[in-house]
C-alpha positions, -999 to +999 in steps of 0.1 A: +341+440+593+362+424+565+398+433+566+414+443+532+448+453+521+443+491+517+467+494+488+449+466+468+415+481+477+428+515+464+439+499+432+405+483+427+387+515+434+411+533+410+398+511+382+367+533+382+373+563+358+363+596+373+364+633+365+385+657+385+371+686+405+383+714+428+358+722+455+360+758+467+345+777+495+352+805+521+363+798+557+350+817+587+375+845+581+364+849+545+396+833+532+391+812+500+398+775+505+399+748+479+407+711+476+410+686+447+384+658+447+374+630+423+347+618+446+321+641+430+288+626+418+253+636+409+225+625+433+191+639+422+175+662+396+145+671+417+157+686+439+190+692+421+215+675+444+252+666+441+277+650+465+314+648+472+335+635+501+364+648+521+389+632+544+385+642+580+423+648+582+422+674+554+435+708+566+405+724+549+379+701+566+368+727+592+362+753+564+339+729+544+323+715+576+311+750+585+305+763+549+270+774+538+280+772+502+306+756+479+314+755+442+322+723+423+347+733+396+349+705+370+384+707+356+393+707+319+420+685+304+444+715+304+442+719+342+464+690+355+488+713+372+459+732+389+446+699+402+481+690+416+483+725+432+451+721+451+459+686+462+493+696+476+497+700+513+529+720+508+513+750+492+498+773+518+480+798+496+466+777+468+448+806+452+479+827+448+483+835+411+452+814+402+427+831+379+392+831+394+361+852+400+335+855+427+302+837+425+272+834+448+282+843+483+316+854+470+327+817+467+356+814+442+349+801+407+380+789+389+386+801+353+392+777+325+371+748+338+349+725+318+319+733+340+310+745+375+281+741+399+274+767+426+258+748+456+241+755+489+251+731+517+222+706+520+234+679+543+266+661+556+269+624+566+297+605+583+315+581+560+343+563+579+374+584+576+356+608+553+325+630+555+300+630+526+286+664+517+254+670+497+249+703+480+218+717+463+227+733+429+218+770+427+235+779+395+258+762+369+277+768+337+291+745+311+319+753+286+330+734+255+363+725+271+370+687+273+370+674+309+400+660+327+398+623+337+415+602+364+421+565+365+445+542+383+463+570+400+470+589+368+454+618+349+439+610+316+420+626+287+385+616+278+373+608+243+342+593+227+341+555+224+331+557+188+326+586+163+289+597+165+291+609+129+314+603+100+323+631+077+323+623+039+360+633+039+370+607+064+384+577+046+379+541+056+417+538+063+417+568+087+387+554+105+403+520+109+434+537+123+414+558+147+396+527+160+428+508+163+444+536+183+414+538+207+414+501+213+451+500+218+450+530+243+423+512+263+443+480+266+478+495+270+479+497+309+472+460+312+496+451+284+523+472+301+519+452+333+521+419+314+552+429+294+569+447+322+582+475+299+573+510+288+547+510+260+542+532+229+516+534+202+529+544+167+511+551+135+523+558+100+519+596+094+529+618+065+564+620+079+568+584+088+564+565+121+547+589+146+542+583+183+506+590+194+505+576+229+529+567+257+523+544+287+554+545+309+560+521+338+553+536+373+583+555+387+608+579+373+614+579+336+646+592+322+637+592+285+624+625+270+594+612+252+571+636+233+538+628+217+538+635+180+575+626+177+585+612+144+607+581+148+634+569+125+625+543+099+660+530+098+670+531+134+640+521+156+619+490+161+587+509+154+601+521+121+613+487+112+578+472+119+562+496+094+589+489+068+583+452+072+545+452+071+535+482+049+538+482+011+572+493-001+557+520-023+542+536+008+575+537+028+602+541+002+600+579-001+603+583+036+633+559+037+650+579+009+643+612+026+657+600+059+688+585+043+696+617+025+691+638+057+714+615+077+741+614+051+740+652+048+750+653+085+780+632+078+765+602+097+764+566+085+732+547+076+726+510+074+734+494+041+704+483+020+713+447+025+713+452+063+678+469+061+665+440+040+679+415+065+662+432+094+629+434+074+631+397+066+637+389+103+607+410+114+584+393+089+597+359+099+590+365+136+559+387+132+574+417+150+605+439+149+632+437+176+662+457+186+686+447+214+723+452+223+730+425+196+719+449+169+725+482+187+760+484+203+751+518+216+727+503+241+746+507+274+722+483+291+729+447+278+693+438+288+677+467+270+651+456+245+628+473+220+599+454+203+573+466+179+544+444+168+521+452+138+483+456+142+463+450+111+428+461+101+401+440+083+417+446+050+451+433+061+467+468+062+490+476+091+474+505+110+492+506+144+525+495+159+525+483+196+560+491+209+576+479+241+609+492+253+631+492+283+651+467+303+638+432+297+623+422+332+637+387+328+670+397+312+660+378+280+664+399+248+663+372+221+634+362+199+623+337+225+620+363+252+586+361+270+580+398+261+581+389+224+553+363+228+531+386+250+534+415+227+528+395+195+497+379+211+483+413+221+488+427+186+471+396+171+441+400+195+438+437+186+440+428+149+412+403+155+390+429+171+395+450+140+383+422+118+417+410+105+418+373+095+454+360+091+463+344+058+433+358+040 
């Protein structure tokens, strides 16, 4: 048999996006048992068969090996912590405090799921270090809750690739922005790997630059990032990008409001000539940049924040791709590799949206 690096093989298999389930049953003593699994799949409609697999080393393996029935609980997007709970080997009683009810054969059905299928054990097959279970569906229920997704070792949310219908109230600008965000979200993990920095997606909302997606690097993250946060127009690279590439009449009111709020707190704001100089620099280089050169408060001399504009078919900026963190090569100037990679990614995304430069 071919020999593979298991970590690399895991990464490749993780490229396949799955849902997340918790499989539940009762052991021989009638005690409820459950395990998180993303190996669930449909097999047949006639007869109605589904499958999932379990590691032979799982502590609940004997319970499922001997079970006559099990329930596939398809988790909703709000149930990330529940998934983690049932995948933890440190929690002895995984059902303690978990809302559920009894189904066929008294098998637990978890509350709040996107859907569930009550199954009768049909067959089991060896599968290397796993066993593959087939179940015959006896009963099922589907709610309107959105399902939880899993990809590349991380929990995700699922959304439609394109709107199936467009309401008369939805303007062309909003639809362009929606499409831009979806394309950007899809490509952000790969872009994060190329840039080697944390990534954000920002849009221009009714309060100014607003963060709608965050793609941090693997490992601990110290920043307190919250989706929906409104970023400063005067003090962030994302805000500067919008100031540079949106019409002044669209941004001036937000600038004035922010300036007044900062001054009311007794804090200083950049002079208008400083703002204009930064805007000119962003336009000249095609993206906004902040480093220790402009921000003396950056404790890390290699810290860098970049924001590149994404344009729609009409030439309007709809999204800012923002990279931030410690520059992996230590370069923070305009010639830093991260600047080129981010600018190229934004240009490609703009092209996908129908933007034609200099038109």
